[in-house]
Each structure stands twice: as structure tokens, then as C-alpha cells.
C-alpha positions in Angstrom: 61.2 -16.0 20.4 61.0 -13.1 22.1 59.0 -12.1 25.4 57.1 -9.5 23.0 55.2 -12.0 20.5 54.6 -14.1 24.2 52.7 -11.4 25.6 51.1 -10.5 22.4 50.1 -14.4 22.0 48.8 -13.8 25.7 46.8 -10.7 24.9 45.2 -12.9 22.0 44.7 -16.1 23.9 42.8 -14.3 27.1 40.6 -12.5 24.3 39.8 -15.9 22.4 39.0 -17.5 26.1 36.9 -14.3 27.4 34.7 -14.8 23.8 34.2 -17.8 24.9 33.8 -18.1 28.7 31.8 -14.8 29.2 28.3 -15.3 29.5 27.4 -11.9 28.9 27.2 -11.5 25.2 28.4 -7.8 24.6 31.2 -8.7 26.8 31.9 -11.5 24.4 32.0 -9.3 21.6 34.3 -6.5 23.3 36.6 -9.7 23.9 36.6 -10.4 20.4 37.6 -6.9 19.7 40.6 -7.6 22.1 41.5 -10.6 20.1 41.3 -9.3 16.8 43.9 -6.2 18.2 46.3 -9.0 19.3 45.9 -10.5 16.1 46.7 -7.2 14.6 49.9 -6.9 16.7 51.3 -9.8 16.0 51.2 -9.1 12.7 52.7 -5.9 13.0 55.5 -7.6 15.3 57.0 -10.1 12.4 56.8 -7.0 10.3 53.4 -7.6 8.0 52.5 -4.0 8.3 49.8 -4.4 5.7 47.9 -7.1 7.2 48.1 -5.7 10.5 46.2 -2.3 9.2 43.7 -4.5 7.5 43.2 -6.7 10.4 42.6 -3.4 12.7 40.3 -1.6 10.2 38.4 -5.0 8.9 38.1 -6.5 12.0 38.6 -4.7 14.8 36.6 -1.8 13.6 33.9 -2.8 10.9 33.6 -6.6 12.0 33.5 -6.2 15.9 30.8 -2.9 15.2 28.7 -4.8 13.2 28.9 -7.8 15.8 28.0 -4.9 18.7 25.2 -3.1 16.8 23.5 -6.7 15.8 23.5 -7.4 19.3 22.3 -4.1 20.7 19.2 -4.3 17.8 18.2 -7.7 18.7 14.9 -8.1 21.4 16.0 -8.2 25.3 14.1 -11.5 25.7 16.3 -13.3 22.7 19.5 -11.7 24.5 18.6 -13.6 27.7 18.5 -16.7 26.0 21.4 -16.1 23.7 23.4 -18.2 25.7 22.0 -21.6 26.5 24.5 -24.1 27.6 24.7 -22.6 30.9 24.7 -26.1 32.4 28.2 -27.2 34.3 28.2 -30.7 32.2 28.1 -29.3 28.9 30.9 -26.8 29.8 33.1 -29.3 31.2 32.4 -32.0 28.3 33.0 -29.0 25.4 35.7 -27.8 27.8 37.9 -31.6 27.6 36.6 -31.9 24.2 38.5 -28.7 22.7 41.4 -29.5 24.8 42.2 -32.8 23.5 41.9 -31.4 20.2 44.2 -28.7 21.1 46.4 -31.6 22.0 46.5 -33.5 19.4 47.0 -30.5 17.4 50.3 -29.5 19.3 51.6 -32.9 19.2 51.1 -33.4 15.6 53.3 -30.1 15.4 55.7 -31.1 18.0 55.7 -34.8 16.3 56.1 -33.1 12.9 59.0 -34.7 10.5 59.3 -31.4 8.7 61.9 -29.1 9.9 61.2 -25.7 11.1 61.2 -22.6 8.3 62.8 -19.3 8.7 60.5 -16.1 8.1 60.7 -14.9 4.7 61.2 -11.1 3.8 58.0 -9.4 4.8 55.5 -8.7 1.7 54.6 -5.0 1.6 51.4 -3.2 0.2 53.2 -2.6 -3.1 53.6 -6.5 -3.9 50.0 -7.5 -2.6 48.6 -4.9 -4.6 51.0 -6.2 -7.7 50.1 -9.6 -7.2 46.3 -8.9 -7.1 45.9 -6.8 -9.9 48.8 -8.2 -12.1 49.1 -12.4 -11.4 45.6 -12.7 -9.7 43.6 -10.2 -11.4 40.5 -12.4 -12.4 40.0 -14.2 -8.9 40.2 -10.7 -7.7 37.6 -9.5 -9.9 35.3 -12.5 -9.2 35.4 -11.9 -5.7 34.4 -8.4 -6.6 31.6 -9.4 -8.2 30.3 -12.1 -5.9 30.9 -9.3 -3.1 28.5 -6.6 -5.2 25.9 -9.5 -5.7 26.2 -10.5 -1.9 25.5 -6.9 -0.9 22.3 -6.5 -3.5 20.9 -9.5 -2.1 21.5 -8.2 1.6 19.9 -5.1 0.3 16.7 -6.8 -1.0 16.2 -8.7 1.9 16.7 -5.9 4.0 13.5 -4.2 2.3 11.0 -6.9 2.7 8.5 -8.4 1.0 7.7 -5.4 -1.5 8.8 -6.1 -4.8 8.5 -3.7 -7.7 
């Protein structure tokens, strides 16, 4: 692996650590955007341009803006209480548990008997479209209907208690 990949991975990890360790919720949201951009850059680096573009548009753009807007639209008194785990003991215990979990995952990867494979040819937008609108058309349409139902449900909940 090259130095570019390690740099992009470091940017992504720094962003993820900033999300977890930042006491300010708005700063955490901005670190989340940094982490999303790092993941998109890794996608571009490995040749998955379509996934990189989707990552940038959907996560770095839409989801991050949605999170920041949700934070900004909440009341100020609830923002002060949004990060209640300020105690050092809880942070240390959580850090040790997370570190142990990641150590076990890394140990499992290192000791895995499976051989490392090489990356296949990258899948472009045409191949993804052919699969989504050909082989997997039924699951694609079911997901579209579920998203429509979720959007209508969100609109009904947002309107309030008035029913016609």
C-alpha cells in the first residue's frame, strides 16, 4: 500500500476520533464531514469513482447538512446536555472497551487463515446500473417503495396532530 492510502486513512481516522472526542456537538458534526470526505477519497483512490461520488454527494453533502441543521434547530438548553458523559471514568472505561474490541478484531484479521485477495476490476456506473435495473430490479423497487412510505410517514408526523 502506498503513502497516499495511509494518509487518507489517517485523515479518516482523525475525523472519526474528532467525532467521538470533541465535547462540542457542532465540532463533532464537522469532524464527521471530514471522516466522510476521507472515505470518499479512499474510494476514488482505489478506482471506485461512482462510490466516491455517491459518498461525497450523499454523506458529505446531504447527511452532514441534515445533521448540522438538526443540531442548530434544537434548543440551546438541550445542547448543553447533549454530551452527558463528561466524567473521566466513563471515558476511560469506554476507551478501554473500544480499544479491546478493535484489538480483538485486528487479532482475528491477522490470525485469519484466509488468503489475501487482490482487488478485482472496479465496477463503474454502467455495471451498477445494469445490475440494479436488470438482475436486482425487484429489491431496487421494494427499497424505492419503502423510502416513499418513510417519506410520507415523516411528512405526516411533521404536520402534527391535525388529521383531515
